[in-house]
N, C-alpha and C positions, 0 to 999 in steps of 0.2 A: 308296850302288851303284846301279848303273844296272838298271833292273827290263825283263827283256825276256821274251816270250813267242810263241810261234807261234801266229798265226791262220792260216795259212797261205793265213786270210782269207785262215789266216786269212786270204788271198790275196783281197782288195776292190780292182777298180779302175775308176773310171767313166769310160769315155771313150767319146766319140760315135761311132756306127757309122755306115757308108754308109746310105742310103735305101732300097737293095735288100735283101731278106732275105738274113743271112748264113747260113752252114752252122751246124750244131750244134758244131764243131771251133772255129770263130769267136767263137762266142759264149760258150762255156766258158772260152777263151783269155782273152777281154775281161773275164771276170769274176774272175779272179785278181788279187791283191793286189800282184803284183809293180812295176805302173807307179807305184802311191802309194808303194811302200816306196823308190822310187829317189828321191823328192823329201823325206820325211821319215822320221825314227823314230817310232813309236807306244808310248807309254805309258799304263797304265790301270791298271783292276782288275776281277775277277769277283768279283761279289756275289752273296750268296744269302741273304736274311734278315739278319741281324747280320753273318754273316762275310763277310769282304773279302778276298781274296788278290790283291796286286802282281802285275802282268803287263806285259810289252812286246814289242815285235818291229822287228826291224830286217832288210835286206837288204844283204848284202856279195856281190858279184858275182853269181853263182847259189845262192848259200848262203843260205836265210832261217835267220836266227839266234834263239833265245827262251830265256828262264827264266820260271819261277813261284816264288813265296817261300812257304814253307810250313814252321813248325815251326823258324824261324830258319835254314833252310838254303836257298839257291838253288840249283834243279831246272834244268839246262841241257839243251838240245838243238839239234839242227843238221836242217834239212830240206835235201837235196841234190837241185836240181832238174837233169834233163836233158828232152829233148824230150818224151819221151812216158813217164816214169817219175820218181817220186821218192823218195828212202829218206829215214827216219828214223833219226837217231843220237841217243844220251844220253851225256853227259860223266860218266865215273866214274873221279875221283882223274884228273881234267885229260886223260885218253884216250878217245877217242872208241869207242864200241861199238854195233853193229847194234841196233835196238830190236825185241827179241822180239815178234813176229806175236799172241802169245798175250795180251798186254798193252794191245794197241791199244783194247779196248772197255771198259778200266780207268778209271773217273770220278778226275778229277783233284781233290785236296785238298778233296773233299767237294760240288764243284759238280756241275751237271748237263753238263758238257763233259767228253769222254773224250780220250784223246791222237789218235784218228783225227778226231775234232770239231776240235779244233785246228790239227791238220795239213792238214786237210781233202783229206786223199788222194784222195778220188773225184774230184776235179777232175781226175785224171791218169788214171782209167779210160778205155782206150780204147772207141772207138767209141760217142761220144752219139748219141743220137736226137733230133730235133727233132719234138716232138708236137705243136707247132702254139702258139698265143696263147690267153693268159689273163689276167684282171685281178689285181691284187693290191691290195686297195684301190682307189683313184682311177687306179694306173699300170699301163698295158698292158704286158705282159710276154712274153717268149718261155718256154716251157715246155719243159725239157730232162730226158729219163731218160738215167740212167748206170746202167750193170749191172756187177754185183763180178765180175771178169773170172776171181777166185779164191773161196778159202774164209774167209779173213783177217778179222778184224774182225765187228761185230755186223749190218753192213749188207749186203742183198744186191741193192737197188734205191735209189738216190736220185732225187728230182724235185727239179730246180734251176728257181726262176722268176727270169728275168735283165732288168731294166728295158731296154725296147726303144731308149730315146734315149742313157742314160748307159752301159749296158753292164755295170751291177754288179747282183748279185744281190741279191734283195728277200726271200725266201723259200726255206727248201731243207727238205724231208722225208724222213725216211729209213725204211724199212722193211726188216724182215725176210725170211727164206727162208719165212715163212708168210703173208708178203703183208700183216704188221700192222704197223702204224706205231710208231715206237720213238722219234723225236724230231724235234722241228719249230725250227726255227732263222729269225726274223724279225727283218728290219732296221728298228728305227722311227727312228733321225736318223742322217743322215750329215753332213759338214763339208767343207768347200772347203779344202785344204792347198796351193793356188798353180795353176801353169801347167807343161806340159810342155814340150819343147824345141819342139815345134810350134806352141804358144802354146794348147793346149786346156786349158781349166781341169779339173783333176782333183780328184775330190770321194772320199772313204773313208769308213768306217765311224766312225761315233762310238759308236752303241748298238745293241748286238743283243740281243734274247731267247732264250734257249736252252730249251726246254721240253720235260723227261720227259715220256712219253706212255703210259699204259695199254694195253698191246696188245690186249688184250681188250675194251675200250668205246672206245679213242680220246681217252678224257680225260685233261686236263693233271694230271700226280702232282705237278710241283715243278718250278721255273724258276729261271734263274739268268741275271742281267744281266751281258753283258760290255760296258763303257764304256770307251772311249778318250779322253783329253784333247786338245785342240787342240795339234797339236806345232810345233816349231820347225823351221825349214829346215835340211837340214843338207848340208855338202858332202860329197863322196865322200870314202870312209875306206877303208882297208885291212882285212885281215882281224883280227877281235880274238881 
């Protein structure tokens, strides 16, 4: 059975940007995973210690579809994307139901990722702010601030560091309404999955470490690794 996950990643694409400084909206738009998913489906696992949860992710039109496997049952979700908003739905008895805001911050299958983490819905928060440039390891990155326009979910502010050359996010940190850090996402490996229609090489996530943080002292409490396999190229498909 095919394994499907949202990362809305989990929305990562590494596309080259122009040399001039882009706007915050352009940077965030390029950091989403849509372009990569147009080329290939992604399958992999979330791991924490000895625990492993199969996951995968694919794009059909503007609908990112995903599942994770827990207790012999496939949990199914759709992320429907529009220009300035994305809505999360879950499949219950083969019917779509709007995912409740109250459950967005719930951990998935004992991992350090929540539903809002996998959906990365903060990429759709309006009015991102470019705060300047910083290095993440050896990479020059744009630093973007995203403010939660509502009260849903665990995060009030997200900081996203986006690779200046490839346009992919390299690190994300999420903070609560008291300004305390809750979660850190760090990309540790990427993979080449081919070229787009313009001949540009496309890279996407291979491994990301997701750390739950202690809000009181900023130390790591636990960590989950999200690892995707090298995908096979896929032809355009209809809805599943």
